[in-house]
KOLMIDREN-265556 format. One line per 5 residues: number of its first residue (from 1); their letters; for each residue x, y, z of N, C-alpha, C, O. Coordinates in nm, 4 decimals. Layout:
BEGIN
NUM = a = X Y Z X Y Z X Y Z X Y Z ~ ...
This chain:
BEGIN
1 = maegl = -0.4190 1.1857 1.1045 -0.3948 1.0596 1.0394 -0.2451 1.0345 1.0230 -0.1971 0.9234 1.0455 ~ -0.1722 1.1383 0.9837 -0.0289 1.1216 0.9588 0.0434 1.0750 1.0848 0.1268 0.9846 1.0792 ~ 0.0117 1.1362 1.1973 0.0765 1.0979 1.3231 0.0423 0.9541 1.3601 0.1298 0.8775 1.4003 ~ -0.0841 0.9176 1.3467 -0.1264 0.7814 1.3790 -0.0597 0.6781 1.2905 -0.0141 0.5745 1.3389 ~ -0.0537 0.7058 1.1608 0.0126 0.6138 1.0679 0.1610 0.6020 1.0987 0.2154 0.4916 1.1024
6 = arala = 0.2261 0.7144 1.1207 0.3698 0.7125 1.1486 0.3995 0.6338 1.2756 0.4918 0.5523 1.2784 ~ 0.3217 0.6579 1.3802 0.3451 0.5858 1.5059 0.3221 0.4359 1.4910 0.3923 0.3553 1.5521 ~ 0.2240 0.3991 1.4098 0.1924 0.2576 1.3923 0.2935 0.1842 1.3048 0.3190 0.0655 1.3251 ~ 0.3506 0.2543 1.2079 0.4336 0.1873 1.1078 0.5842 0.2012 1.1281 0.6607 0.1213 1.0739 ~ 0.6273 0.2984 1.2031 0.7715 0.3215 1.2206 0.8313 0.2245 1.3223 0.7612 0.1732 1.4095
11 = psgyr = 0.9605 0.2006 1.3100 1.0277 0.1174 1.4100 1.0217 0.1837 1.5479 1.0057 0.3052 1.5589 ~ 1.0348 0.1026 1.6516 1.0332 0.1587 1.7866 1.1509 0.2543 1.8054 1.2546 0.2408 1.7404 ~ 1.1333 0.3495 1.8939 1.2381 0.4467 1.9208 1.2166 0.5795 1.8507 1.2816 0.6782 1.8852 ~ 1.1271 0.5844 1.7535 1.0973 0.7098 1.6853 0.9794 0.7772 1.7544 0.8906 0.7110 1.8082 ~ 0.9804 0.9115 1.7519 0.8700 0.9886 1.8091 0.8112 1.0771 1.6999 0.8838 1.1299 1.6156
16 = fwsag = 0.6805 1.0926 1.7021 0.6118 1.1701 1.5996 0.5130 1.2651 1.6627 0.4472 1.2327 1.7616 ~ 0.5035 1.3835 1.6038 0.4021 1.4819 1.6410 0.3440 1.5362 1.5118 0.4131 1.5467 1.4105 ~ 0.2195 1.5695 1.5168 0.1525 1.6284 1.4025 0.0858 1.7568 1.4483 0.0269 1.7618 1.5563 ~ 0.0950 1.8602 1.3664 0.0325 1.9879 1.4015 -0.0117 2.0569 1.2741 0.0474 2.0386 1.1676 ~ -0.1150 2.1352 1.2868 -0.1656 2.2098 1.1727 -0.1525 2.3592 1.1944 -0.1453 2.4064 1.3079
21 = sepgq = -0.1495 2.4331 1.0847 -0.1427 2.5787 1.0963 -0.2761 2.6357 1.1429 -0.2802 2.7427 1.2037 ~ -0.3848 2.5652 1.1148 -0.5177 2.6036 1.1620 -0.5878 2.4774 1.2116 -0.6778 2.4273 1.1442 ~ -0.5487 2.4249 1.3276 -0.6077 2.2982 1.3723 -0.7567 2.3123 1.4000 -0.8029 2.4123 1.4548 ~ -0.8288 2.2110 1.3611 -0.9733 2.2081 1.3852 -1.0066 2.0900 1.4737 -0.9459 2.0708 1.5791 ~ -1.1013 2.0127 1.4311 -1.1422 1.8928 1.5042 -1.0901 1.7696 1.4312 -1.0755 1.7705 1.3090
26 = lnpla = -1.0624 1.6649 1.5060 -1.0240 1.5380 1.4460 -1.1455 1.4833 1.3719 -1.2531 1.4695 1.4301 ~ -1.1288 1.4527 1.2456 -1.2391 1.4078 1.1621 -1.2788 1.2648 1.1995 -1.1938 1.1757 1.2001 ~ -1.4062 1.2416 1.2306 -1.4515 1.1062 1.2633 -1.4263 1.0065 1.1500 -1.4082 0.8874 1.1753 ~ -1.4250 1.0542 1.0262 -1.3962 0.9643 0.9137 -1.2503 0.9179 0.9169 -1.2201 0.8055 0.8767 ~ -1.1599 1.0041 0.9645 -1.0193 0.9651 0.9782 -1.0061 0.8565 1.0845 -0.9324 0.7596 1.0662
31 = iaala = -1.0773 0.8731 1.1949 -1.0754 0.7718 1.3011 -1.1263 0.6387 1.2469 -1.0659 0.5342 1.2712 ~ -1.2361 0.6425 1.1743 -1.2954 0.5202 1.1200 -1.2047 0.4546 1.0162 -1.1893 0.3325 1.0151 ~ -1.1443 0.5365 0.9285 -1.0580 0.4808 0.8238 -0.9376 0.4085 0.8823 -0.9025 0.2994 0.8372 ~ -0.8739 0.4689 0.9831 -0.7578 0.4033 1.0428 -0.7986 0.2861 1.1306 -0.7231 0.1897 1.1437 ~ -0.9159 0.2925 1.1905 -0.9643 0.1789 1.2703 -0.9793 0.0545 1.1822 -0.9585 -0.0577 1.2285
36 = eqqid = -1.0153 0.0747 1.0562 -1.0246 -0.0387 0.9625 -0.8896 -0.1060 0.9433 -0.8831 -0.2229 0.9052 ~ -0.7811 -0.0325 0.9696 -0.6448 -0.0863 0.9583 -0.5869 -0.1217 1.0957 -0.4663 -0.1420 1.1099 ~ -0.6745 -0.1288 1.1963 -0.6357 -0.1587 1.3348 -0.5405 -0.0543 1.3921 -0.4521 -0.0873 1.4712 ~ -0.5584 0.0710 1.3524 -0.4817 0.1823 1.4075 -0.5801 0.2723 1.4808 -0.6713 0.3281 1.4197 ~ -0.5618 0.2862 1.6109 -0.6553 0.3616 1.6939 -0.6034 0.5035 1.7175 -0.5036 0.5235 1.7867
41 = iashr = -0.6722 0.6010 1.6593 -0.6360 0.7414 1.6819 -0.7488 0.8148 1.7548 -0.7512 0.9378 1.7567 ~ -0.8405 0.7417 1.8137 -0.9565 0.8034 1.8787 -0.9158 0.8988 1.9916 -0.9876 0.9946 2.0201 ~ -0.8027 0.8737 2.0552 -0.7593 0.9605 2.1652 -0.6741 1.0785 2.1160 -0.6376 1.1650 2.1956 ~ -0.6423 1.0831 1.9873 -0.5634 1.1933 1.9335 -0.6494 1.3185 1.9264 -0.7723 1.3110 1.9297 ~ -0.5840 1.4333 1.9167 -0.6560 1.5595 1.8996 -0.5790 1.6456 1.8005 -0.4581 1.6301 1.7836
46 = akgla = -0.6507 1.7364 1.7355 -0.5861 1.8291 1.6434 -0.5040 1.9282 1.7257 -0.5508 1.9799 1.8272 ~ -0.3811 1.9539 1.6808 -0.2903 2.0419 1.7551 -0.2319 2.1492 1.6630 -0.2237 2.1317 1.5414 ~ -0.1925 2.2583 1.7233 -0.1198 2.3633 1.6529 0.0281 2.3521 1.6823 0.0688 2.2713 1.7658 ~ 0.1093 2.4320 1.6148 0.2545 2.4260 1.6353 0.2947 2.4545 1.7791 0.3954 2.4018 1.8265 ~ 0.2185 2.5366 1.8489 0.2518 2.5685 1.9882 0.2404 2.4459 2.0788 0.2945 2.4460 2.1894
51 = dvple = 0.1712 2.3423 2.0340 0.1524 2.2206 2.1135 0.2598 2.1151 2.0881 0.2567 2.0076 2.1481 ~ 0.3534 2.1449 2.0006 0.4561 2.0480 1.9611 0.5911 2.0940 2.0154 0.6244 2.2120 2.0046 ~ 0.6699 2.0026 2.0740 0.8024 2.0412 2.1266 0.9036 2.0613 2.0132 0.9827 1.9719 1.9828 ~ 0.9000 2.1787 1.9518 0.9832 2.2048 1.8340 1.1318 2.1862 1.8610 1.2073 2.1520 1.7700 ~ 1.1750 2.2084 1.9855 1.3175 2.1925 2.0181 1.3630 2.0460 2.0111 1.4829 2.0188 2.0065
56 = didti = 1.2684 1.9523 2.0105 1.3020 1.8097 2.0049 1.2939 1.7519 1.8639 1.3150 1.6321 1.8449 ~ 1.2642 1.8344 1.7665 1.2406 1.7852 1.6302 1.3679 1.7944 1.5473 1.4373 1.8961 1.5494 ~ 1.3982 1.6864 1.4737 1.5127 1.6915 1.3831 1.4702 1.6864 1.2370 1.5509 1.7165 1.1490 ~ 1.3452 1.6489 1.2086 1.2924 1.6485 1.0721 1.1499 1.7001 1.0750 1.0709 1.6611 1.1610 ~ 1.1170 1.7871 0.9819 0.9802 1.8361 0.9694 0.9325 1.8087 0.8278 1.0042 1.8321 0.7305
61 = vtlca = 0.8101 1.7588 0.8182 0.7471 1.7335 0.6891 0.6273 1.8265 0.6796 0.5355 1.8184 0.7613 ~ 0.6276 1.9135 0.5819 0.5128 2.0011 0.5607 0.4293 1.9429 0.4473 0.4825 1.8950 0.3472 ~ 0.2973 1.9480 0.4649 0.2050 1.8907 0.3679 0.1195 1.9977 0.3007 0.0268 1.9652 0.2265 ~ 0.1492 2.1225 0.3255 0.0667 2.2321 0.2750 0.0847 2.2492 0.1239 0.1916 2.2234 0.0688 ~ -0.0227 2.2934 0.0593 -0.0178 2.3193 -0.0847 -0.0651 2.4616 -0.1121 0.0166 2.5511 -0.1337
66 = eevcp = -0.1973 2.4832 -0.1112 -0.2509 2.6159 -0.1414 -0.2335 2.7128 -0.0253 -0.2140 2.8326 -0.0461 ~ -0.2404 2.6610 0.0968 -0.2328 2.7468 0.2138 -0.0868 2.7804 0.2471 0.0058 2.7253 0.1876 ~ -0.0684 2.8690 0.3404 0.0658 2.9102 0.3805 0.1280 2.8026 0.4684 0.0675 2.7586 0.5661 ~ 0.2485 2.7607 0.4334 0.3192 2.6618 0.5141 0.3776 2.7292 0.6377 0.4245 2.8427 0.6300 ~ 0.3752 2.6611 0.7503 0.4319 2.7210 0.8713 0.5842 2.7322 0.8615 0.6500 2.6512 0.7962
71 = vvpge = 0.6370 2.8323 0.9265 0.7814 2.8507 0.9333 0.8278 2.7979 1.0682 0.7811 2.8428 1.1729 ~ 0.9191 2.7032 1.0650 0.9738 2.6465 1.1879 1.1219 2.6809 1.1901 1.1981 2.6322 1.1067 ~ 1.1631 2.7638 1.2842 1.3035 2.8045 1.2898 1.3934 2.6910 1.3395 1.3471 2.5938 1.3992 ~ 1.5197 2.7063 1.3134 1.6167 2.6103 1.3653 1.6746 2.5239 1.2561 1.6339 2.5293 1.1400 ~ 1.7709 2.4442 1.2974 1.8375 2.3547 1.2042 1.7692 2.2192 1.2078 1.8006 2.1343 1.2912
76 = vsrlh = 1.6757 2.2004 1.1162 1.6053 2.0736 1.1042 1.6067 2.0317 0.9583 1.6139 2.1153 0.8682 ~ 1.5999 1.9034 0.9366 1.5831 1.8525 0.8012 1.4389 1.8809 0.7591 1.3457 1.8609 0.8370 ~ 1.4214 1.9272 0.6363 1.2878 1.9658 0.5911 1.2488 1.8885 0.4650 1.3258 1.8789 0.3695 ~ 1.1284 1.8344 0.4675 1.0693 1.7686 0.3508 0.9375 1.8388 0.3228 0.8655 1.8755 0.4157 ~ 0.9057 1.8576 0.1962 0.7788 1.9218 0.1618 0.7027 1.8324 0.0653 0.7488 1.8046 -0.0453
81 = wplpd = 0.5865 1.7883 0.1084 0.4976 1.7071 0.0267 0.3674 1.7845 0.0117 0.2808 1.7742 0.0986 ~ 0.3502 1.8617 -0.0956 0.2309 1.9448 -0.1082 0.1050 1.8617 -0.1351 0.0898 1.8025 -0.2419 ~ 0.0168 1.8587 -0.0376 -0.1117 1.7910 -0.0517 -0.2220 1.8960 -0.0429 -0.2151 1.9861 0.0407 ~ -0.3233 1.8852 -0.1282 -0.4322 1.9823 -0.1203 -0.5073 1.9699 0.0119 -0.5230 1.8604 0.0659 ~ -0.5528 2.0824 0.0622 -0.6309 2.0861 0.1855 -0.7678 2.0273 0.1566 -0.8408 2.0794 0.0724
86 = rrice = -0.8033 1.9205 0.2244 -0.9304 1.8528 0.1971 -1.0501 1.9419 0.2253 -1.1594 1.9174 0.1743 ~ -1.0300 2.0458 0.3068 -1.1415 2.1364 0.3370 -1.1763 2.2257 0.2191 -1.2877 2.2774 0.2111 ~ -1.0807 2.2446 0.1264 -1.1072 2.3327 0.0137 -1.1042 2.2603 -0.1192 -1.1195 2.3234 -0.2238 ~ -1.0847 2.1291 -0.1179 -1.0837 2.0509 -0.2411 -1.2272 2.0277 -0.2876 -1.3175 2.0049 -0.2070 ~ -1.2459 2.0339 -0.4174 -1.3749 1.9970 -0.4719 -1.3681 1.8492 -0.5080 -1.2851 1.8073 -0.5888
91 = lpsrp = -1.4554 1.7723 -0.4479 -1.4602 1.6298 -0.4757 -1.5518 1.6047 -0.5944 -1.6528 1.6731 -0.6107 ~ -1.5172 1.5069 -0.6773 -1.6065 1.4766 -0.7900 -1.7401 1.4251 -0.7371 -1.7460 1.3564 -0.6352 ~ -1.8463 1.4595 -0.8081 -1.9782 1.4116 -0.7649 -1.9916 1.2636 -0.7949 -1.9367 1.2125 -0.8925 ~ -2.0654 1.1967 -0.7093 -2.0870 1.0524 -0.7269 -2.2065 1.0304 -0.8171 -2.3036 1.1060 -0.8131 ~ -2.1989 0.9258 -0.8989 -2.3140 0.8969 -0.9880 -2.4352 0.8527 -0.9091 -2.5399 0.8246 -0.9674
């Protein structure tokens, strides 16, 4: 979702890659949610760090909270936004 949103909303000329420390499958609910905003991520796939050209990156944003954040070597600008992993979050029950 992050990659799709960034690509859709950023000015032209910027490049974005998204990768997870334990990539799984692209969630169909993520595809549907962004499709409601006219953002098509159906062709995207979950990727690991090995699938991202780290030598081309000048800024990295990590979103990890409870899990271990990946270590990316090199001189890059780093931002950390700790978000809980939706796979381990307990959602409130619906009435």
